[in-house]
C-alpha positions, 0 to 999 in steps of 0.5 A, spaced: 865 776 184 860 782 183 855 778 188 861 777 193 863 784 193 855 786 194 855 781 200 861 783 203 860 791 202 855 792 208 860 789 213 866 793 210 862 800 210 860 799 217 862 804 222 866 808 217 866 815 216 861 818 210 867 820 206 870 813 206 863 810 205 862 814 199 870 812 196 869 805 198 863 804 194 865 807 188 871 803 188 867 797 189 863 798 183 869 799 179 871 792 182 865 789 180 865 792 173 873 789 172 872 782 175 865 781 172 867 774 169 871 772 175 869 767 181 872 769 187 877 763 187 879 765 180 882 771 182 890 770 183 895 775 186 898 776 179 891 778 177 891 783 182 898 786 180 895 787 173 889 791 175 894 796 179 898 796 173 892 798 169 891 803 173 898 806 175 896 813 172 891 814 178 895 811 183 890 814 189 884 810 186 888 804 184 890 803 192 883 805 194 881 799 190 886 794 193 884 796 200 877 794 198 878 788 194 883 786 200 877 787 205 872 783 201 877 777 200 878 778 208 870 777 209 870 771 204 875 768 208 871 769 214 865 766 211 869 760 208 868 762 201 875 762 199 882 759 202 886 765 201 887 772 200 890 774 193 891 781 195 896 779 201 903 781 199 901 786 193 904 793 195 900 799 193 902 804 188 907 810 190 903 816 190 906 823 189 904 828 195 900 834 192 904 840 192 898 845 189 897 851 194 891 856 192 894 863 193 890 868 196 889 872 190 886 865 187 882 864 193 879 871 192 878 870 184 874 863 185 870 866 191 868 872 186 865 867 181 862 863 187 855 864 189 853 866 196 853 859 199 859 857 196 863 863 198 861 862 206 863 855 205 870 857 202 871 862 208 869 857 213 874 852 210 879 857 210 878 860 217 877 853 221 882 849 217 878 843 217 876 838 211 870 840 207 866 834 210 867 837 217 865 844 215 859 842 211 857 838 218 858 843 223 852 844 227 849 850 231 850 846 237 857 846 235 858 854 236 861 854 243 862 861 247 870 859 246 869 858 238 867 853 233 867 845 235 869 840 230 870 833 231 873 830 225 869 825 221 875 821 219 880 821 225 875 823 231 880 828 233 876 834 236 878 841 235 876 848 238 877 854 233 877 860 237 873 866 235 876 871 231 872 877 227 872 874 220 870 867 223 864 870 227 862 874 220 862 868 216 858 864 221 853 870 222 853 870 214 851 862 214 846 863 219 842 868 215 842 864 209 837 859 212 830 861 209 825 859 215 827 852 215 828 849 222 835 846 221 840 843 226 846 845 221 850 851 221 850 851 213 843 851 209 841 845 205 835 841 202 830 840 207 834 842 213 840 838 212 847 840 211 849 841 204 851 835 200 858 834 198 857 833 191 853 839 190 858 843 193 864 840 189 860 842 182 859 849 184 867 849 186 869 846 179 864 851 175 867 857 180 874 855 178 872 855 171 869 862 171 875 864 174 880 861 170 884 857 176 886 851 174 888 844 178 885 847 184 881 842 189 877 844 194 881 840 199 887 844 197 883 850 202 885 846 208 893 846 206 892 853 204 889 854 211 895 851 215 900 854 210 897 861 212 897 859 219 904 857 220 906 864 216 902 868 221 905 865 227 900 860 229 900 853 230 898 849 224 899 842 227 893 844 232 889 847 227 889 841 222 888 836 228 895 833 226 899 828 231 906 830 229 909 835 224 911 829 219 904 829 216 903 836 218 904 834 223 895 826 225 892 826 232 894 830 238 898 827 243 893 828 249 885 827 249 883 834 251 880 839 246 884 845 245 882 852 243 886 853 237 886 859 232 885 860 225 888 865 220 886 871 217 884 871 210 890 875 206 894 877 213 901 874 211 900 877 204 899 884 207 905 883 212 909 881 206 907 888 203 908 892 209 915 889 210 918 890 203 
Protein backbone atom coordinates (compact mmCIF):
# COMPACT_ATOMS: atom_id res chain seq x y z
CA UNK A 1 0.00 0.00 0.00
CA UNK A 2 2.73 2.56 0.78
CA UNK A 3 4.04 2.46 -2.79
CA UNK A 4 0.56 2.93 -4.26
CA UNK A 5 -0.06 5.91 -1.99
CA UNK A 6 3.23 7.46 -3.17
CA UNK A 7 2.23 6.94 -6.80
CA UNK A 8 -1.26 8.37 -6.31
CA UNK A 9 -0.33 11.37 -4.19
CA UNK A 10 0.83 13.77 -6.96
CA UNK A 11 -2.48 13.37 -8.80
CA UNK A 12 -4.47 13.73 -5.58
CA UNK A 13 -2.65 16.93 -4.57
CA UNK A 14 -2.72 18.57 -7.99
CA UNK A 15 -4.55 21.88 -7.90
CA UNK A 16 -5.23 21.74 -4.16
CA UNK A 17 -4.69 24.74 -1.89
CA UNK A 18 -1.39 24.75 0.06
CA UNK A 19 -3.14 24.06 3.37
CA UNK A 20 -4.98 21.09 1.85
CA UNK A 21 -1.73 19.77 0.35
CA UNK A 22 -0.12 19.86 3.79
CA UNK A 23 -3.08 18.14 5.49
CA UNK A 24 -3.45 15.44 2.81
CA UNK A 25 0.28 14.74 2.83
CA UNK A 26 0.26 14.18 6.60
CA UNK A 27 -2.77 11.90 6.27
CA UNK A 28 -1.08 9.95 3.46
CA UNK A 29 2.06 9.36 5.53
CA UNK A 30 -0.02 8.07 8.45
CA UNK A 31 -1.91 5.74 6.10
CA UNK A 32 1.39 4.38 4.80
CA UNK A 33 2.44 3.50 8.34
CA UNK A 34 -0.92 1.89 9.18
CA UNK A 35 -1.24 -0.07 5.93
CA UNK A 36 2.43 -0.96 5.51
CA UNK A 37 1.75 -4.72 5.43
CA UNK A 38 -1.25 -4.52 3.07
CA UNK A 39 -1.30 -4.90 -0.69
CA UNK A 40 -4.03 -2.73 -2.31
CA UNK A 41 -6.28 -5.71 -3.14
CA UNK A 42 -6.10 -6.88 0.49
CA UNK A 43 -7.71 -3.76 1.97
CA UNK A 44 -11.39 -4.44 2.67
CA UNK A 45 -14.25 -2.25 3.72
CA UNK A 46 -14.05 -3.85 7.17
CA UNK A 47 -10.38 -2.77 7.41
CA UNK A 48 -11.36 0.82 6.62
CA UNK A 49 -14.15 0.77 9.23
CA UNK A 50 -11.72 -0.62 11.82
CA UNK A 51 -9.16 2.06 10.94
CA UNK A 52 -11.74 4.77 11.65
CA UNK A 53 -12.82 3.08 14.87
CA UNK A 54 -9.21 3.04 16.03
CA UNK A 55 -9.03 6.81 15.46
CA UNK A 56 -12.43 7.75 16.89
CA UNK A 57 -10.82 10.02 19.49
CA UNK A 58 -9.56 12.22 16.64
CA UNK A 59 -12.53 12.27 14.25
CA UNK A 60 -11.37 15.18 12.10
CA UNK A 61 -8.00 13.51 11.39
CA UNK A 62 -9.71 10.16 10.83
CA UNK A 63 -12.14 11.64 8.33
CA UNK A 64 -9.28 13.31 6.46
CA UNK A 65 -7.52 9.97 6.22
CA UNK A 66 -10.72 8.42 4.87
CA UNK A 67 -10.91 11.10 2.18
CA UNK A 68 -7.29 10.55 1.17
CA UNK A 69 -7.63 6.76 1.14
CA UNK A 70 -10.77 7.02 -0.99
CA UNK A 71 -8.89 9.23 -3.46
CA UNK A 72 -5.97 6.80 -3.52
CA UNK A 73 -8.28 3.91 -4.39
CA UNK A 74 -10.07 6.00 -7.02
CA UNK A 75 -6.68 6.60 -8.62
CA UNK A 76 -5.85 2.88 -8.34
CA UNK A 77 -9.18 2.01 -10.00
CA UNK A 78 -8.49 4.33 -12.92
CA UNK A 79 -5.00 2.84 -13.19
CA UNK A 80 -6.36 -0.73 -13.29
CA UNK A 81 -4.61 -1.75 -10.09
CA UNK A 82 -7.74 -2.71 -8.11
CA UNK A 83 -11.27 -3.79 -8.95
CA UNK A 84 -13.13 -1.83 -6.27
CA UNK A 85 -12.81 0.97 -3.74
CA UNK A 86 -13.21 -0.32 -0.15
CA UNK A 87 -13.88 3.21 1.11
CA UNK A 88 -17.16 3.51 -0.79
CA UNK A 89 -20.08 3.35 1.62
CA UNK A 90 -17.96 3.92 4.72
CA UNK A 91 -19.47 6.87 6.62
CA UNK A 92 -17.36 9.58 8.18
CA UNK A 93 -17.10 9.83 11.93
CA UNK A 94 -19.29 12.44 13.55
CA UNK A 95 -17.42 15.51 14.71
CA UNK A 96 -18.41 18.11 17.26
CA UNK A 97 -18.46 21.71 16.13
CA UNK A 98 -15.81 23.76 17.90
CA UNK A 99 -17.43 26.30 20.20
CA UNK A 100 -14.31 27.85 21.74
CA UNK A 101 -14.31 31.61 21.46
CA UNK A 102 -11.28 33.69 22.34
CA UNK A 103 -12.41 36.67 24.39
CA UNK A 104 -10.88 40.11 23.96
CA UNK A 105 -9.08 39.85 27.33
CA UNK A 106 -7.55 36.52 26.25
CA UNK A 107 -6.56 37.99 22.90
CA UNK A 108 -4.77 40.85 24.63
CA UNK A 109 -3.07 38.48 27.10
CA UNK A 110 -1.72 36.27 24.31
CA UNK A 111 -0.63 39.28 22.30
CA UNK A 112 1.27 40.63 25.30
CA UNK A 113 3.41 37.46 25.25
CA UNK A 114 3.80 37.40 21.47
CA UNK A 115 6.67 38.97 19.57
CA UNK A 116 6.11 41.95 17.30
CA UNK A 117 5.52 39.86 14.18
CA UNK A 118 3.06 37.43 15.79
CA UNK A 119 1.30 40.42 17.35
CA UNK A 120 0.67 42.07 14.00
CA UNK A 121 -0.37 38.72 12.48
CA UNK A 122 -2.93 38.35 15.28
CA UNK A 123 -4.24 41.84 14.62
CA UNK A 124 -4.55 41.18 10.89
CA UNK A 125 -6.34 37.85 11.48
CA UNK A 126 -8.80 39.58 13.78
CA UNK A 127 -9.30 42.79 11.80
CA UNK A 128 -9.80 41.03 8.45
CA UNK A 129 -11.58 37.86 9.63
CA UNK A 130 -9.56 35.78 7.17
CA UNK A 131 -7.94 32.36 7.59
CA UNK A 132 -4.37 32.40 8.91
CA UNK A 133 -2.92 31.08 5.64
CA UNK A 134 -4.70 33.81 3.67
CA UNK A 135 -3.40 36.48 6.04
CA UNK A 136 0.18 35.21 5.75
CA UNK A 137 -0.04 35.35 1.95
CA UNK A 138 -1.35 38.93 1.66
CA UNK A 139 0.77 40.69 -0.98
CA UNK A 140 1.65 44.34 -1.17
CA UNK A 141 -0.29 44.44 -4.44
CA UNK A 142 -3.38 43.37 -2.46
CA UNK A 143 -3.42 46.70 -0.63
CA UNK A 144 -6.01 48.60 -2.66
CA UNK A 145 -7.34 52.13 -2.33
CA UNK A 146 -10.55 50.73 -0.85
CA UNK A 147 -8.96 48.19 1.49
CA UNK A 148 -7.17 44.84 1.71
CA UNK A 149 -8.02 42.37 -1.05
CA UNK A 150 -8.02 38.65 -0.26
CA UNK A 151 -8.73 35.70 -2.54
CA UNK A 152 -9.25 32.84 -0.12
CA UNK A 153 -7.01 29.86 -0.88
CA UNK A 154 -9.54 27.30 0.32
CA UNK A 155 -12.67 28.52 -1.46
CA UNK A 156 -11.36 31.05 -4.03
CA UNK A 157 -13.84 33.51 -2.52
CA UNK A 158 -12.81 37.13 -3.03
CA UNK A 159 -13.21 39.67 -0.24
CA UNK A 160 -12.17 43.32 0.04
CA UNK A 161 -11.91 44.46 3.66
CA UNK A 162 -12.39 48.20 3.88
CA UNK A 163 -9.80 50.32 5.61
CA UNK A 164 -10.41 51.45 9.17
CA UNK A 165 -7.87 53.17 11.43
CA UNK A 166 -6.78 49.97 13.21
CA UNK A 167 -6.36 48.01 9.98
CA UNK A 168 -4.30 50.84 8.50
CA UNK A 169 -2.03 50.89 11.57
CA UNK A 170 -1.57 47.11 11.50
CA UNK A 171 -0.66 47.15 7.81
CA UNK A 172 1.88 49.95 8.35
CA UNK A 173 3.40 48.01 11.27
CA UNK A 174 3.78 44.98 9.01
CA UNK A 175 5.44 47.05 6.30
CA UNK A 176 7.91 48.51 8.79
CA UNK A 177 9.16 45.05 9.80
CA UNK A 178 10.88 44.31 6.50
CA UNK A 179 14.64 44.70 6.88
CA UNK A 180 15.95 45.83 3.51
CA UNK A 181 14.73 42.63 1.84
CA UNK A 182 12.67 42.94 -1.31
CA UNK A 183 9.42 41.04 -0.86
CA UNK A 184 6.09 40.76 -2.62
CA UNK A 185 4.40 40.00 0.70
CA UNK A 186 3.03 42.31 3.36
CA UNK A 187 4.40 40.23 6.24
CA UNK A 188 8.14 39.54 6.46
CA UNK A 189 9.45 35.99 6.22
CA UNK A 190 12.78 34.38 5.38
CA UNK A 191 14.40 35.38 2.08
CA UNK A 192 11.55 37.65 1.07
CA UNK A 193 8.92 34.91 1.34
CA UNK A 194 5.77 34.99 3.45
CA UNK A 195 6.03 33.71 7.04
CA UNK A 196 5.63 29.95 7.35
CA UNK A 197 2.47 28.65 8.99
CA UNK A 198 4.38 26.08 11.07
CA UNK A 199 6.63 28.79 12.51
CA UNK A 200 3.70 31.06 13.34
CA UNK A 201 1.85 28.13 14.96
CA UNK A 202 4.87 27.46 17.20
CA UNK A 203 5.03 31.11 18.25
CA UNK A 204 1.31 31.07 18.99
CA UNK A 205 1.50 27.97 21.21
CA UNK A 206 4.40 29.47 23.18
CA UNK A 207 2.57 32.79 23.64
CA UNK A 208 -0.59 30.99 24.82
CA UNK A 209 1.43 28.94 27.32
CA UNK A 210 3.13 32.05 28.70
CA UNK A 211 -0.22 33.84 28.97
CA UNK A 212 -1.83 30.84 30.67
CA UNK A 213 -4.55 30.62 28.01
CA UNK A 214 -5.69 27.04 27.34
CA UNK A 215 -7.45 25.42 24.39
CA UNK A 216 -6.80 28.43 22.16
CA UNK A 217 -6.27 27.73 18.47
CA UNK A 218 -4.95 30.41 16.14
CA UNK A 219 -7.81 29.49 13.82
CA UNK A 220 -10.21 30.64 16.57
CA UNK A 221 -9.30 34.24 15.71
CA UNK A 222 -11.49 33.95 12.61
CA UNK A 223 -14.48 32.91 14.72
CA UNK A 224 -13.68 35.68 17.17
CA UNK A 225 -13.61 38.22 14.36
CA UNK A 226 -16.95 37.09 12.96
CA UNK A 227 -18.58 37.10 16.41
CA UNK A 228 -17.28 40.57 17.24
CA UNK A 229 -18.34 41.87 13.81
CA UNK A 230 -21.88 40.62 14.39
CA UNK A 231 -22.02 42.18 17.86
CA UNK A 232 -20.87 45.48 16.38
CA UNK A 233 -23.67 45.46 13.81
CA UNK A 234 -21.43 44.49 10.88
CA UNK A 235 -21.95 41.63 8.41
CA UNK A 236 -19.95 38.54 9.48
CA UNK A 237 -21.18 36.53 6.51
CA UNK A 238 -19.58 38.86 3.98
CA UNK A 239 -16.52 39.45 6.14
CA UNK A 240 -15.77 35.72 6.44
CA UNK A 241 -16.64 35.04 2.81
CA UNK A 242 -19.45 32.56 3.53
CA UNK A 243 -22.33 31.78 1.21
CA UNK A 244 -25.10 31.38 3.74
CA UNK A 245 -25.78 31.91 7.39
CA UNK A 246 -25.89 28.21 8.19
CA UNK A 247 -22.09 27.93 7.94
CA UNK A 248 -21.53 31.40 9.21
CA UNK A 249 -23.07 31.89 6.60
CA UNK A 250 -19.66 29.68 2.24
CA UNK A 251 -19.49 31.46 -0.99
CA UNK A 252 -21.16 34.81 -1.70
CA UNK A 253 -24.10 34.43 -4.03
CA UNK A 254 -22.78 36.86 -6.59
CA UNK A 255 -19.41 36.94 -8.34
CA UNK A 256 -18.57 40.53 -7.50
CA UNK A 257 -15.92 41.64 -5.01
CA UNK A 258 -17.73 43.51 -2.28
CA UNK A 259 -16.14 46.02 0.08
CA UNK A 260 -16.75 44.71 3.62
CA UNK A 261 -15.87 46.14 7.00
CA UNK A 262 -13.85 44.37 9.72
CA UNK A 263 -14.46 44.89 13.44
CA UNK A 264 -12.54 47.14 15.80
CA UNK A 265 -10.63 45.44 18.60
CA UNK A 266 -12.68 45.39 21.80
CA UNK A 267 -15.40 47.71 20.49
CA UNK A 268 -18.26 45.45 21.60
CA UNK A 269 -16.71 45.16 25.05
CA UNK A 270 -16.55 48.95 25.34
CA UNK A 271 -20.19 49.21 24.25
CA UNK A 272 -21.25 46.69 26.90
CA UNK A 273 -19.34 48.62 29.57
CA UNK A 274 -20.98 51.96 28.69
CA UNK A 275 -24.47 50.42 28.59
CA UNK A 276 -24.21 49.00 32.12
